[in-house]
C-alpha positions as CSV (number, residue, x, y, z in Angstrom):
1,M,243.9,-53.7,-62.9
2,E,241.3,-52.3,-61.0
3,E,240.6,-55.0,-58.6
4,V,242.2,-58.5,-57.6
5,Y,240.4,-61.4,-56.1
6,D,241.7,-64.4,-53.9
7,F,240.9,-66.3,-51.5
8,T,241.8,-66.9,-47.4
9,T,240.7,-69.0,-44.8
10,M,240.1,-67.6,-41.5
11,D,242.0,-70.1,-38.8
12,S,240.9,-71.4,-35.4
13,K,242.2,-68.0,-33.9
14,S,240.1,-65.8,-36.0
15,R,243.2,-64.8,-37.9
16,V,243.1,-64.2,-41.5
17,T,246.2,-64.1,-44.0
18,I,246.1,-61.5,-46.8
19,P,247.5,-63.9,-49.7
20,A,250.8,-62.7,-50.9
21,K,249.6,-61.6,-54.1
22,I,247.8,-59.1,-52.9
23,R,250.3,-57.9,-50.1
24,R,252.8,-57.5,-52.8
25,I,250.6,-55.4,-55.3
26,L,249.5,-53.1,-52.6
27,G,252.7,-53.1,-50.8
28,L,251.7,-54.5,-47.5
29,S,254.6,-55.2,-45.4
30,E,255.0,-56.8,-41.7
31,G,254.1,-54.1,-39.0
32,M,252.1,-51.8,-41.3
33,K,249.0,-50.4,-39.8
34,L,245.7,-51.5,-41.0
35,L,241.9,-50.0,-40.9
36,I,239.1,-52.3,-40.4
37,I,235.8,-51.1,-40.6
38,A,232.8,-53.9,-40.9
39,N,229.3,-53.0,-42.5
40,I,227.2,-54.7,-40.5
41,P,223.9,-54.7,-42.9
42,R,226.1,-55.7,-45.6
43,K,228.0,-58.5,-43.6
44,E,231.3,-56.8,-45.4
45,I,234.9,-56.0,-44.1
46,K,237.2,-53.3,-45.7
47,I,240.6,-53.2,-45.0
48,I,242.7,-49.9,-45.7
49,P,246.4,-49.8,-45.4
50,L,247.7,-46.8,-43.7
51,A,250.9,-45.4,-45.3
52,G,252.7,-44.2,-42.2
53,L,253.4,-46.3,-39.0
54,Q,252.3,-43.2,-36.9
55,A,248.9,-42.4,-38.8
56,K,246.3,-40.6,-36.3
57,V,243.4,-41.8,-37.9
58,Y,240.1,-40.3,-36.6
59,R,236.1,-40.5,-37.8
60,L,234.7,-37.7,-38.5
61,R,230.8,-37.2,-38.9
62,V,229.5,-33.8,-40.5
63,V,226.3,-32.9,-40.7
64,M,225.3,-30.1,-43.5
65,S,223.1,-28.4,-45.5
66,D,222.0,-30.5,-48.6
67,R,222.9,-28.0,-51.1
68,P,225.0,-28.5,-54.5
69,G,228.6,-27.7,-53.7
70,V,229.0,-28.1,-49.9
71,L,230.8,-31.2,-49.9
72,A,233.3,-29.8,-52.3
73,R,233.7,-26.9,-50.1
74,A,234.4,-29.2,-46.9
75,A,236.4,-31.5,-48.5
76,S,238.5,-28.2,-49.6
77,L,239.0,-26.9,-46.3
78,L,240.4,-30.7,-45.0
79,A,242.8,-30.6,-48.2
80,E,243.9,-26.9,-47.1
81,E,245.0,-28.5,-43.6
82,N,246.5,-31.2,-45.2
83,V,243.9,-34.1,-43.8
84,D,244.4,-37.2,-45.6
85,L,241.0,-38.7,-46.5
86,L,241.1,-42.4,-46.3
87,M,237.5,-43.3,-46.7
88,T,234.3,-41.2,-47.0
89,E,230.8,-41.7,-47.4
90,S,228.1,-39.1,-48.0
91,R,224.4,-39.4,-47.7
92,T,221.2,-37.2,-48.1
93,I,219.2,-37.6,-44.9
94,R,216.3,-34.7,-46.2
95,R,216.7,-33.7,-49.6
96,G,217.5,-30.4,-50.2
97,E,217.5,-29.8,-46.5
98,L,220.2,-32.1,-44.6
99,A,223.4,-34.5,-45.7
100,E,225.9,-36.7,-43.5
101,W,229.3,-37.0,-44.7
102,V,231.2,-39.7,-42.9
103,I,235.1,-39.5,-43.3
104,M,237.8,-42.1,-41.7
105,A,240.9,-39.7,-42.2
106,D,244.4,-39.4,-41.3
107,L,245.5,-36.3,-39.0
108,S,249.2,-37.3,-39.0
109,N,249.9,-34.2,-41.1
110,C,247.1,-31.5,-40.5
111,K,248.2,-27.9,-39.6
112,L,245.9,-27.8,-36.7
113,D,245.2,-29.9,-33.6
114,V,241.8,-31.8,-33.7
115,A,239.8,-29.1,-31.7
116,E,240.9,-26.1,-34.2
117,L,240.2,-28.3,-36.8
118,I,236.4,-28.9,-35.5
119,E,236.0,-24.8,-35.1
120,R,237.4,-24.3,-38.6
121,M,234.8,-27.0,-40.0
122,K,232.1,-25.8,-37.8
123,G,232.4,-21.9,-39.1
124,L,231.4,-23.2,-42.3
125,D,228.2,-21.6,-42.7
126,F,226.2,-25.0,-44.5
127,V,227.4,-27.0,-41.4
128,R,225.5,-27.8,-38.5
129,S,227.2,-30.4,-36.4
130,V,230.6,-32.2,-36.4
131,E,231.7,-35.3,-34.4
132,I,234.9,-36.6,-34.1
133,T,236.3,-40.0,-32.7
134,E,239.9,-41.3,-32.6
135,L,240.5,-44.8,-33.6
136,D,243.0,-46.6,-32.0
């Protein structure tokens, strides 16, 4: 079973209840932290459950050279440092020249502090810039 569909309604206070069937399948429980991402152009909302209540979630934007293998190398570095990738999106800005990788990541188990992680990323020869924002 890849996807499950169900309907819900927003109440007068703009609250939405996640249907019981979906909560059960995904193992959602009271007090669990959820990451909500709004895609404005597509008018879509994604809800991503975070396993730990103490999750330290960050948005990273990495601008890098557009060459084969660079995304895999950057992902390997994050894996080495125990960064949990919750969601990623990559795109080519200028084919053969520049690409962008946007990451929603849980840094709870990361071996480095945020500044050290940014420096490690910037140390990769193909990375042009790294921006990081903590999500509350």
